[in-house]
PLY file of the C-alpha trace (Angstrom):
ply
format ascii 1.0
element vertex 132
property float x
property float y
property float z
element edge 131
property int vertex1
property int vertex2
end_header
109.06 185.34 123.92
107.87 183.82 120.74
105.97 180.61 122.04
104.30 183.95 124.82
102.76 185.33 121.73
105.19 188.46 122.15
105.64 190.07 118.88
109.24 191.62 119.19
108.63 193.99 116.18
105.16 195.46 117.32
106.15 195.87 120.78
109.55 197.69 119.68
107.24 199.68 117.36
105.27 200.36 120.27
107.81 201.33 122.40
108.48 204.31 119.82
105.23 205.11 119.34
104.85 205.89 123.09
108.19 207.69 123.79
109.83 204.79 125.74
112.14 204.83 123.12
114.33 207.36 121.67
116.27 207.04 118.34
119.50 206.51 118.24
118.70 204.63 121.73
118.21 207.77 123.56
116.21 207.18 127.01
113.63 209.66 127.96
113.50 211.53 131.02
110.83 210.85 133.76
109.56 214.30 134.61
106.67 213.09 137.08
105.61 209.44 139.13
103.06 208.38 140.45
102.32 205.02 142.44
99.55 202.32 141.83
98.65 198.88 143.08
101.61 196.37 141.47
99.31 193.85 139.13
99.15 190.61 140.43
100.90 189.19 137.29
103.56 190.92 138.11
103.81 189.96 141.58
103.41 186.44 140.74
106.11 186.63 138.25
108.75 188.51 140.43
107.50 187.26 144.28
107.88 191.09 145.51
105.43 193.04 146.87
105.30 196.15 149.14
103.07 196.27 152.25
102.76 200.10 151.51
101.01 199.84 147.91
98.29 201.61 146.86
94.76 199.74 146.70
94.27 200.54 143.47
95.43 200.76 140.03
94.53 204.68 139.57
97.07 206.13 139.67
97.81 208.70 142.74
98.69 212.25 142.34
101.76 212.48 140.19
104.83 214.17 142.18
107.03 216.78 139.79
110.86 215.48 139.88
113.45 218.23 139.35
116.47 217.20 136.70
119.41 216.43 138.57
122.33 218.92 137.97
124.40 216.27 136.63
124.04 213.46 135.63
124.30 209.86 136.43
128.00 208.65 135.32
126.90 204.96 134.33
124.22 205.96 132.37
124.57 209.64 131.16
121.39 210.55 132.23
119.58 211.78 135.44
115.49 211.00 136.24
115.85 208.28 133.26
113.24 205.41 132.11
115.51 202.41 131.19
114.43 199.03 129.52
117.19 196.40 129.73
116.13 192.91 129.66
119.29 191.10 129.96
118.00 188.57 132.74
121.35 189.90 134.99
120.16 189.55 138.61
118.25 192.66 139.71
118.89 194.69 141.73
115.74 193.98 144.10
117.40 190.19 144.14
119.61 191.52 146.81
118.83 190.99 149.93
120.72 194.64 151.27
118.92 196.67 148.79
115.15 195.37 149.89
113.85 197.27 153.14
112.61 194.23 154.89
110.13 195.84 156.89
108.60 196.91 153.62
107.77 193.60 152.12
105.08 191.35 152.61
105.79 188.03 154.07
107.34 185.63 151.80
107.60 188.06 148.93
111.02 190.21 149.78
113.19 189.65 147.02
112.85 189.65 142.81
113.35 186.35 141.68
115.53 186.07 138.98
115.33 184.36 135.54
117.24 182.22 133.84
118.11 182.89 130.16
115.20 182.01 128.54
113.55 185.15 130.26
110.47 183.19 131.91
111.82 180.43 134.34
112.95 181.98 137.34
114.98 180.82 140.00
113.95 180.52 143.36
115.83 183.34 145.71
113.50 183.52 149.01
116.55 183.02 151.18
117.19 179.10 150.28
121.16 179.90 149.91
123.58 180.39 152.10
123.18 183.93 153.95
120.49 184.83 151.27
122.85 185.68 149.19
122.13 183.52 145.82
0 1
1 2
2 3
3 4
4 5
5 6
6 7
7 8
8 9
9 10
10 11
11 12
12 13
13 14
14 15
15 16
16 17
17 18
18 19
19 20
20 21
21 22
22 23
23 24
24 25
25 26
26 27
27 28
28 29
29 30
30 31
31 32
32 33
33 34
34 35
35 36
36 37
37 38
38 39
39 40
40 41
41 42
42 43
43 44
44 45
45 46
46 47
47 48
48 49
49 50
50 51
51 52
52 53
53 54
54 55
55 56
56 57
57 58
58 59
59 60
60 61
61 62
62 63
63 64
64 65
65 66
66 67
67 68
68 69
69 70
70 71
71 72
72 73
73 74
74 75
75 76
76 77
77 78
78 79
79 80
80 81
81 82
82 83
83 84
84 85
85 86
86 87
87 88
88 89
89 90
90 91
91 92
92 93
93 94
94 95
95 96
96 97
97 98
98 99
99 100
100 101
101 102
102 103
103 104
104 105
105 106
106 107
107 108
108 109
109 110
110 111
111 112
112 113
113 114
114 115
115 116
116 117
117 118
118 119
119 120
120 121
121 122
122 123
123 124
124 125
125 126
126 127
127 128
128 129
129 130
130 131
């Protein structure tokens, strides 16, 4: 990450300044959500893209989210922003979690990364039964 010009101290400070990290490790609640076009850099990196995404980087009308009455048993939080970077296989990297009819051909499954956080493993169904 350092070779890519990332400064972890500045990124950490930025995350607290913009309230995407809370003191004590808490996750902030998401109160509304909106869709935007996925930036081409992110599509290139992940190799996943929906057919029905907006055509602009401008936010659509935000949709309020009602806080659930019970929190997620795993995270202790409902409608929470998480920011994990552990290079585990993302849920969109498992074919059962994708709706193929909503995805652009050739961009249907997230490409997982190796331990350096950047190098991608091509999992576009190049292995037995698409379970890479």
